[in-house]
C-alpha angles and dihedrals in degrees: 000000000000120000090250092056092047094050092045091052091052094047097043093043093050090046090055093046090055091046087055095046098045098034096049088047091056094046093045092051091051095050101035095069093220098316102135094191092056091047092050091048091053091047095046096048092047094048094047094047092048092051089056090053096043098046089047092052102039100030094085091048105045105354089266096253097155088172132078092218090057092048091048089052092052089049091051089053091051093243095123129023122255089244093056091043090055091050090049093051093049090049090049094051093046089048092050092052092048093047092052092050092046090053089055092050092052091055097041095248128142106278099220115055141145122219119244094194105113119204108174106138124118090235089061093048090050089048090056092050091052092044092053094043088054093049093052090045088052095050097044095041092051092043088055098050111015110009092170087067095058097105091053099043091048094048093047093045094053092044091055096038090058085065103039098045125074092222096054089247108273089168088164126089092203092051089046091056093044093049091053087068096060125073093201138098095300098040128129126199111250089232087067095055100089094052093045092049093050091047093049095049093043090053091047093050093049091048091050091052093046092047092048087061101035098046098036115139111243118227090243094050 
């Protein structure tokens, strides 16, 4: 695949991911009549299902990272160059911004917004580190044993992690930035971004190190 196709896949895939996250959040909030659990269920199932579709579509083109933390891990492992990783991450962030704005357009909301939902507690930062650790463990573990199942394990992991983490499992720096630009159900105050990004990247790095040991190929294998 050419570089242009790879970068387009990462940008378009991440854009659709944010359309699904933000759009389903808006729809869920409108229809749930204030029931947060119902809204979260709608948001989590939509996000998980969309990830299965997107990773399945774009995986053969670019790897279907759709997430700077995932790209950083593959760069750490030497599976992509730092230059390509930088281009991927830029494409992902641009895609996340566009996806957030497109979701606003679909629902007739002001396109440019900033979230007022502050999440600045250590428990939430730890939650993001755990969520990202689990995502990388899911990806690398599935890649090691059953790589054809990656779209399904990633989608199912995120759908469940939205429920079992206190931060709703962003686990994605591009999505974190995109969600800071929506003052809707899935928003995040821009002031929370630095701590979330540090937690996510720390969780991803620790997972990469752990999986490097856990999933190593033995000489007699």
